C-alpha positions as CSV (number, residue, x, y, z in Angstrom):
1,M,95.2,-6.3,102.8
2,K,91.5,-5.8,101.5
3,R,92.5,-2.5,99.9
4,L,95.3,-4.0,98.0
5,L,93.1,-6.8,96.6
6,I,90.4,-4.3,95.4
7,L,93.0,-1.9,93.9
8,S,94.3,-4.9,91.9
9,L,90.9,-5.8,90.5
10,V,90.3,-2.2,89.4
11,L,93.6,-2.0,87.5
12,M,92.9,-5.3,85.8
13,A,89.4,-4.1,84.8
14,V,90.8,-0.8,83.3
15,V,93.5,-2.6,81.3
16,A,91.0,-5.1,79.8
17,C,88.6,-2.2,78.9
18,Q,91.5,-0.3,77.2
19,D,92.4,-3.5,75.1
20,K,88.7,-3.8,74.0
21,K,88.6,-0.4,72.7
22,E,91.8,-0.7,70.7
23,K,90.6,-3.8,69.1
24,T,87.2,-2.3,68.2
25,A,89.0,0.8,66.6
26,A,91.2,-1.6,64.6
27,T,88.2,-3.5,63.3
28,A,86.3,-0.5,62.4
29,G,89.3,0.9,60.6
30,H,89.6,-2.4,58.6
31,V,85.8,-2.3,57.7
32,H,86.0,1.1,56.6
33,Q,88.9,0.4,54.5
34,E,87.0,-2.7,53.1
35,A,84.0,-0.5,52.5
36,S,85.9,2.0,50.5
37,Q,87.2,-0.7,48.2
38,P,84.9,-1.4,45.0
39,M,82.7,-4.3,45.1
40,Y,81.2,-6.2,42.2
41,T,77.8,-8.3,42.0
42,C,75.8,-10.4,39.6
43,P,73.1,-8.5,37.7
44,M,70.7,-11.1,38.8
45,P,69.8,-10.3,42.3
46,Q,68.5,-13.7,43.1
47,D,71.9,-15.2,42.6
48,S,73.4,-13.2,45.6
49,V,77.0,-13.3,44.2
50,F,79.5,-10.6,45.4
51,S,83.3,-10.0,44.7
52,D,85.9,-7.5,45.3
53,K,87.1,-7.9,41.7
54,P,85.6,-8.1,38.2
55,G,84.7,-11.5,36.9
56,T,81.8,-13.8,35.8
57,C,78.9,-15.1,38.0
58,P,79.7,-18.7,39.0
59,K,76.0,-19.5,38.9
60,C,74.6,-17.8,35.6
61,G,77.8,-16.9,33.8
62,M,76.9,-13.1,33.4
63,D,79.7,-10.5,33.8
64,L,79.8,-9.1,37.3
65,V,78.9,-5.3,37.6
66,K,80.2,-2.7,39.9
67,M,78.1,-1.8,42.9
68,E,77.8,1.9,43.4
69,T,77.3,2.2,47.2
70,G,76.2,0.2,50.2
71,K,77.4,-3.0,51.9
72,P,76.9,-6.4,50.3
73,E,74.8,-7.5,53.1
74,Q,72.7,-4.4,52.7
75,H,72.3,-5.1,49.0
76,Q,71.5,-8.6,49.5
77,H,68.7,-7.6,51.8
78,D,67.3,-5.0,49.5
79,A,67.2,-7.6,46.6
80,A,65.4,-10.0,48.8
81,A,63.0,-7.4,49.7
82,E,62.2,-6.4,46.0
83,S,61.2,-10.1,45.1
84,V,57.4,-10.6,44.8
85,Y,55.5,-13.6,43.6
86,T,52.4,-13.4,41.4
87,C,50.0,-15.6,39.4
88,P,50.5,-15.8,35.6
89,M,46.7,-15.8,35.1
90,H,45.7,-13.4,37.8
91,P,48.3,-10.5,38.2
92,E,46.3,-8.9,40.9
93,V,47.3,-11.8,43.2
94,R,50.8,-10.8,44.9
95,S,52.7,-12.5,47.5
96,D,56.2,-11.9,49.2
97,K,56.7,-15.8,49.3
98,P,56.2,-18.8,47.0
99,G,52.9,-20.5,47.1
100,S,49.7,-21.2,45.0
101,C,47.1,-18.9,43.5
102,P,43.9,-18.8,45.7
103,I,41.9,-18.2,42.7
104,C,43.0,-21.0,40.1
105,G,45.6,-22.9,42.1
106,M,48.5,-22.3,39.8
107,S,52.1,-21.9,41.2
108,L,53.2,-18.3,41.9
109,V,55.9,-17.1,39.8
110,K,58.7,-14.8,41.0
111,K,58.6,-11.2,39.6
112,E,61.4,-8.6,40.3
113,T,59.9,-5.1,41.0
114,G,63.2,-3.3,42.0
115,G,65.1,-0.7,40.1
116,N,67.2,-3.1,38.2
117,R,64.3,-4.3,36.1
118,Q,64.4,-3.1,32.6
119,E,60.6,-3.3,32.0
120,Q,58.4,-2.4,35.0
121,V,54.7,-3.2,35.0
122,E,52.8,-0.1,36.3
123,L,50.6,-0.4,39.2
124,D,47.3,1.0,37.3
125,A,47.9,-1.9,34.7
126,L,47.7,-4.6,37.4
127,L,44.6,-3.1,39.0
128,K,42.6,-2.9,35.7
129,P,40.0,-5.7,35.3
130,T,40.9,-8.8,33.6
131,N,38.2,-8.2,30.9
132,E,39.9,-5.1,29.9
133,F,43.6,-5.6,30.1
134,V,45.8,-8.6,30.3
135,V,49.5,-8.7,31.6
136,S,51.3,-11.5,29.6
137,S,54.4,-11.8,27.5
138,L,52.9,-13.9,24.7
139,P,54.5,-13.8,21.1
140,V,53.0,-11.2,18.9
141,T,51.9,-11.1,15.2
142,V,51.0,-8.5,12.7
143,M,48.4,-8.7,9.7
144,R,50.0,-9.1,6.4
145,Q,48.8,-8.0,3.0
146,K,49.0,-10.7,0.3
147,Q,47.0,-12.1,-2.7
148,E,45.3,-15.4,-2.2
149,Q,43.5,-17.8,-4.5
150,I,40.4,-18.6,-2.6
151,E,39.6,-22.3,-2.2
152,I,36.5,-23.3,-0.4
153,R,36.1,-26.9,1.2
154,A,32.6,-28.1,1.1
155,L,30.6,-31.4,1.6
156,G,27.7,-32.8,-0.2
157,M,25.8,-35.6,-1.7
158,I,24.8,-37.1,-5.0
159,T,21.0,-36.9,-5.7
160,Y,18.6,-37.2,-8.8
161,D,18.3,-34.3,-11.2
162,T,14.5,-33.5,-10.6
163,R,14.4,-31.9,-14.0
164,M,14.6,-35.3,-15.6
165,V,11.8,-36.9,-13.4
166,G,9.0,-38.5,-15.4
167,T,5.4,-39.2,-14.2
168,I,3.1,-41.8,-15.6
169,A,-0.5,-41.0,-14.8
170,A,-3.7,-42.8,-15.5
171,R,-5.6,-41.1,-18.3
172,V,-8.8,-43.0,-17.8
173,S,-10.5,-44.4,-14.7
174,G,-10.5,-48.2,-14.7
175,R,-9.2,-51.5,-13.5
176,I,-5.7,-52.7,-13.8
177,E,-5.8,-56.0,-15.7
178,K,-2.2,-56.6,-16.1
179,L,0.8,-55.0,-14.6
180,Y,4.3,-55.4,-16.0
181,V,6.1,-53.5,-13.2
182,R,6.8,-55.9,-10.5
183,Y,9.3,-54.5,-7.9
184,R,10.6,-50.9,-6.9
185,Y,13.7,-49.6,-8.7
186,Q,12.8,-51.9,-11.6
187,K,14.7,-50.4,-14.7
188,I,12.5,-49.5,-17.7
189,R,13.0,-47.9,-21.0
190,K,11.0,-45.5,-23.3
191,G,8.3,-47.6,-25.0
192,E,8.1,-50.6,-22.7
193,K,4.6,-51.7,-21.3
194,I,3.7,-50.7,-17.9
195,M,0.2,-51.9,-17.4
196,E,-3.1,-52.7,-19.2
197,V,-6.3,-51.0,-17.9
198,Y,-9.8,-51.9,-18.5
199,S,-11.9,-48.7,-18.9
200,P,-15.8,-48.6,-19.8
201,E,-15.2,-44.9,-20.9
202,L,-12.4,-46.1,-23.3
203,L,-14.6,-49.1,-24.6
204,T,-17.5,-46.6,-25.2
205,A,-15.3,-44.1,-27.1
206,Q,-14.0,-47.1,-29.4
207,Q,-17.5,-48.2,-30.3
208,N,-18.5,-44.5,-31.2
209,L,-15.7,-44.4,-33.6
210,L,-16.6,-47.6,-35.2
211,F,-20.3,-46.6,-35.5
212,L,-19.3,-43.5,-37.3
213,L,-17.0,-45.3,-39.7
214,R,-19.8,-47.8,-40.7
215,N,-22.8,-45.5,-40.8
216,D,-21.3,-41.8,-41.8
217,P,-17.9,-42.5,-43.4
218,G,-18.2,-39.1,-45.2
219,N,-18.5,-37.1,-41.9
220,R,-14.6,-36.4,-41.6
221,N,-14.9,-33.9,-39.0
222,I,-16.8,-36.0,-36.4
223,I,-14.6,-39.2,-37.2
224,E,-11.5,-37.0,-36.6
225,A,-12.9,-35.7,-33.2
226,A,-13.5,-39.3,-32.1
227,K,-10.1,-40.4,-33.1
228,E,-8.6,-37.4,-31.2
229,K,-10.6,-38.5,-28.1
230,L,-9.1,-42.0,-28.1
231,L,-5.6,-40.5,-28.3
232,L,-6.3,-38.3,-25.4
233,L,-7.6,-41.1,-23.5
234,G,-4.4,-43.2,-23.8
235,M,-4.4,-44.8,-26.9
236,D,-1.3,-44.5,-29.3
237,A,-1.4,-44.2,-33.0
238,A,-0.6,-48.0,-33.6
239,Q,-3.6,-49.2,-31.2
240,L,-5.9,-46.7,-33.1
241,E,-4.9,-48.1,-36.6
242,K,-5.4,-51.6,-35.3
243,L,-8.8,-50.7,-34.1
244,I,-9.9,-49.2,-37.5
245,R,-8.3,-52.0,-39.5
246,E,-9.9,-54.9,-37.3
247,E,-13.1,-53.1,-36.5
248,K,-13.0,-54.7,-33.1
249,P,-12.9,-52.5,-30.1
250,S,-10.2,-53.6,-27.4
251,M,-11.2,-54.4,-23.9
252,T,-8.2,-52.9,-22.4
253,V,-5.7,-50.1,-23.1
254,T,-2.0,-50.5,-22.8
255,V,0.0,-47.7,-20.9
256,Y,3.5,-47.4,-22.0
257,S,6.5,-45.6,-20.5
258,N,7.7,-42.4,-22.1
259,Y,11.0,-42.2,-19.9
260,N,14.1,-44.1,-19.2
261,G,15.1,-44.7,-15.7
262,H,13.9,-46.6,-12.4
263,I,10.4,-47.0,-11.0
264,H,10.7,-45.2,-7.6
265,E,7.2,-45.1,-6.3
266,S,3.8,-46.7,-7.0
267,A,0.6,-46.2,-5.1
268,N,-2.9,-45.7,-5.7
269,A,-4.2,-42.0,-5.8
270,G,-5.1,-41.8,-2.1
271,T,-1.7,-43.1,-0.8
272,M,0.1,-41.0,-3.4
273,S,-1.5,-37.8,-2.3
274,K,-0.6,-38.6,1.3
275,E,3.0,-39.3,0.3
276,R,3.2,-35.9,-1.4
277,E,1.6,-34.1,1.6
278,T,3.8,-35.7,4.3
279,G,7.0,-35.4,2.2
280,A,7.5,-39.2,2.2
281,M,8.8,-39.0,-1.5
282,K,12.1,-37.4,-0.1
283,D,13.0,-40.6,1.8
284,I,11.5,-43.1,-0.8
285,S,15.0,-44.4,-1.8
286,L,15.5,-45.7,1.8
287,I,12.4,-48.0,1.6
288,T,12.6,-51.4,0.0
289,E,9.3,-53.1,-0.1
290,E,6.8,-54.4,-2.7
291,L,4.6,-52.3,-5.0
292,S,1.5,-51.1,-3.2
293,L,-0.4,-51.0,-6.8
294,K,-1.7,-54.7,-7.6
295,E,-3.5,-56.1,-10.4
296,G,-7.3,-55.8,-10.1
297,M,-7.0,-52.5,-8.3
298,Y,-8.7,-49.4,-9.8
299,V,-7.0,-46.2,-10.9
300,E,-8.4,-42.8,-11.1
301,K,-8.3,-40.7,-14.1
302,G,-5.6,-37.9,-14.0
303,K,-3.8,-39.4,-10.9
304,S,-0.2,-40.3,-10.9
305,V,0.6,-43.9,-10.9
306,F,4.5,-44.2,-11.2
307,T,7.4,-41.9,-11.1
308,V,10.5,-42.6,-13.0
309,Y,13.9,-41.1,-12.0
310,D,16.9,-41.2,-14.5
311,P,20.0,-42.0,-12.8
312,S,22.1,-40.9,-15.6
313,R,21.2,-37.3,-14.9
314,A,22.2,-36.1,-11.3
315,W,22.9,-33.3,-9.0
316,V,25.7,-32.6,-6.5
317,L,24.0,-30.6,-3.6
318,L,26.9,-28.8,-1.7
319,N,26.7,-27.3,1.8
320,I,28.2,-23.9,1.8
321,Y,28.9,-22.4,5.4
322,G,28.0,-18.7,6.1
323,E,31.6,-17.4,6.1
324,N,32.0,-18.5,2.6
325,Q,28.6,-17.9,1.1
326,A,29.8,-14.5,-0.4
327,L,32.4,-16.3,-2.5
328,V,30.3,-19.0,-4.2
329,R,28.2,-18.1,-7.1
330,A,26.8,-19.5,-10.4
331,G,29.8,-20.3,-12.5
332,S,32.4,-20.9,-9.9
333,R,34.7,-23.8,-10.8
334,V,34.4,-26.9,-8.5
335,T,36.2,-30.2,-8.3
336,I,34.0,-33.1,-7.1
337,V,35.6,-36.2,-5.3
338,P,33.1,-39.1,-4.6
339,E,33.8,-40.8,-1.3
340,T,32.6,-44.1,-2.9
341,L,34.8,-43.8,-5.9
342,P,37.7,-41.5,-5.1
343,G,39.5,-42.2,-8.4
344,K,36.6,-40.8,-10.6
345,N,36.8,-37.1,-9.5
346,F,35.6,-34.7,-12.0
347,Q,35.5,-30.9,-12.9
348,A,32.3,-29.0,-13.3
349,S,30.8,-25.6,-12.3
350,V,28.2,-24.5,-10.0
351,D,25.0,-24.1,-11.8
352,Y,22.6,-22.7,-9.1
353,V,22.7,-21.4,-5.6
354,E,19.4,-21.8,-3.8
355,P,18.3,-18.4,-2.3
356,F,17.0,-19.8,1.0
357,Y,18.1,-22.2,3.9
358,R,16.5,-25.6,3.9
359,K,14.7,-26.7,7.0
360,D,16.9,-27.5,9.8
361,S,20.0,-26.5,8.0
362,K,22.5,-23.6,8.7
363,T,24.2,-23.9,5.3
364,L,23.3,-22.6,1.8
365,T,23.0,-25.2,-0.8
366,A,24.6,-24.9,-4.1
367,R,23.7,-27.3,-7.1
368,V,26.1,-28.7,-9.6
369,Y,24.5,-30.6,-12.6
370,F,26.5,-33.4,-14.3
371,N,26.0,-36.3,-16.6
372,N,26.3,-39.5,-14.6
373,S,25.7,-41.9,-17.6
374,D,29.5,-42.7,-17.8
375,L,30.5,-42.2,-14.1
376,K,27.7,-44.3,-12.7
377,I,28.1,-42.8,-9.2
378,P,25.5,-44.3,-6.9
379,I,22.7,-41.9,-5.8
380,G,23.2,-40.8,-2.2
381,S,26.9,-40.9,-2.3
382,Q,28.7,-38.4,-0.2
383,V,31.2,-36.2,-1.9
384,N,34.2,-33.8,-1.0
385,A,34.3,-30.7,-3.2
386,T,36.7,-27.9,-3.6
387,V,35.2,-24.5,-4.9
388,Y,37.5,-22.1,-6.6
389,G,36.6,-18.5,-5.7
390,N,38.1,-15.4,-7.1
391,T,41.8,-14.3,-6.3
392,R,41.6,-11.8,-3.4
393,Q,44.0,-9.1,-2.3
394,A,43.4,-8.4,1.3
395,Y,45.0,-8.2,4.8
396,W,45.1,-11.5,6.6
397,L,45.7,-12.6,10.3
398,P,46.2,-16.1,11.7
399,K,42.9,-17.5,12.7
400,E,44.2,-18.2,16.3
401,A,44.8,-14.5,16.7
402,V,41.1,-13.6,16.4
403,L,38.7,-14.4,19.1
404,S,35.1,-14.7,18.3
405,L,32.4,-13.4,20.7
406,G,29.5,-14.3,18.7
407,L,28.7,-11.4,16.3
408,D,32.0,-9.6,17.5
409,K,35.5,-10.5,16.6
410,V,38.3,-9.4,19.0
411,V,42.1,-9.4,19.1
412,F,44.4,-8.5,22.0
413,E,46.4,-5.4,20.9
414,K,49.9,-5.1,22.3
415,V,50.2,-2.0,24.5
416,K,52.7,-0.8,27.3
417,G,52.7,-3.5,29.9
418,G,50.3,-6.0,28.4
419,F,47.5,-6.5,26.0
420,K,44.3,-4.8,25.5
421,A,41.2,-6.3,24.0
422,H,40.3,-4.6,20.6
423,R,37.3,-5.2,18.3
424,I,37.9,-5.7,14.5
425,S,35.8,-6.4,11.5
426,T,36.5,-9.5,9.6
427,G,35.7,-11.0,6.3
428,I,36.4,-14.4,4.8
429,I,38.2,-17.3,6.4
430,H,40.7,-19.1,4.0
431,K,42.8,-22.1,5.2
432,E,44.6,-20.9,8.5
433,H,44.0,-17.1,8.0
434,I,41.2,-14.7,8.3
435,Q,40.6,-11.5,6.4
436,V,40.7,-8.2,8.3
437,L,38.5,-5.5,6.9
438,N,39.1,-2.6,9.4
439,G,40.0,-1.9,13.1
440,L,43.9,-2.6,12.9
441,G,46.8,-0.8,11.3
442,V,49.6,-2.4,9.5
443,Q,52.0,-1.6,12.4
444,D,49.7,-2.8,15.3
445,S,50.9,-6.0,17.0
446,V,48.5,-8.4,18.5
447,A,48.7,-11.7,20.5
448,A,49.5,-14.6,18.2
449,N,47.1,-16.8,20.1
450,A,44.1,-15.0,21.6
451,Q,42.6,-18.0,23.3
452,Y,45.5,-18.1,26.0
453,L,44.3,-14.5,27.2
454,M,40.8,-15.6,27.5
455,D,40.0,-15.4,31.4
456,S,37.5,-18.4,32.1
457,E,36.0,-16.3,34.9
458,S,35.2,-13.2,33.1
459,F,33.8,-11.9,29.8
460,I,35.8,-9.7,27.5
461,K,34.5,-6.2,27.1
462,V,35.7,-4.0,24.3
463,K,35.0,-0.3,23.5
464,N,33.8,0.9,20.2
């Protein structure tokens, strides 16, 4: 009985094994048949779309392409294995999964390094230092040759024309008996009285002339010499004629103005010398105070008493920056627009370019002389100016494409796989363009914005 039971179990096992082999063979044949049929897939491996007939990808809409060999599962596995993630700013950072850059913290972006890529970055490019080579897909530009009418923007201010400054000095030593100027910036005209001075020296010279006229009228040479001395001491012809007619010496001599303008300073000789030494005259227009010269004070012979500025004659002082200094010369046309009177803009020309830099200034100063009698622009007003240089035929690049490294100017030239820093020589800057003198060819492409390729953690190095 036991033998029959064991024999039955053995037969059942044999039958089950045979059925399993037949099913396995049938499945293998079906898989082989499916593998021999053509398969189609999306060109974008990340979509993972496969089909047994042509069509379009349901994800991106691209046409499906025929697969050459291999199973769909294997192709999907290979595509996933080919995906890497890298930092946009630090290409040397690579990862097989999404994440953040350990250097700058930016999100890693997916890059395909498989055989289906049309453009493959070489390994040696990724291994180059960031200060010599940059991997990027920024837009590029080329330099263009064109003719430009150069217009230079400049800022400046209105100031007095120092060629028209008049000085009133004391011709004799003496005491001020009467002062006709009472406050700073008082307007005076030529021929007006300034002050009356009592001088013992002048009184003695008058008495000598009268003595000669009474006692030796025929000695014309001595008499003419005495008259000349009085004129040199400050008396005018009318005062001298009155002295001879009345035969009475004047106790004081009147000082007249020989200029039109405004009184801008007054002081005794010591204060005046100190102001000249310290340069206080430069800022005298900012001070509003009473005159330091009073009646009863003494003046010294030959010392300046008043300075008269004529506001009808003025200068425009323009500040010209370094990159534009070669374009501004005497005779250049200029349009001046005062900020206080924008409707009174006027045309002029550059009269003089100062051959030095003023103290604490990094700009060159150009002078524009003009007649202010009709315009009446306040002294000290700020102005905007446009200086018209010569028309120039040159090669130009956008300013954003050029990176300044102090004395060196650098562009990022487009090469295979990325951009390479390249030194160029530049000229003037006009509006939004910069002139290229040498270092680039007309066919060379450079990054349209060089600032985007500047690594904050490295300094760009270029080869000569």
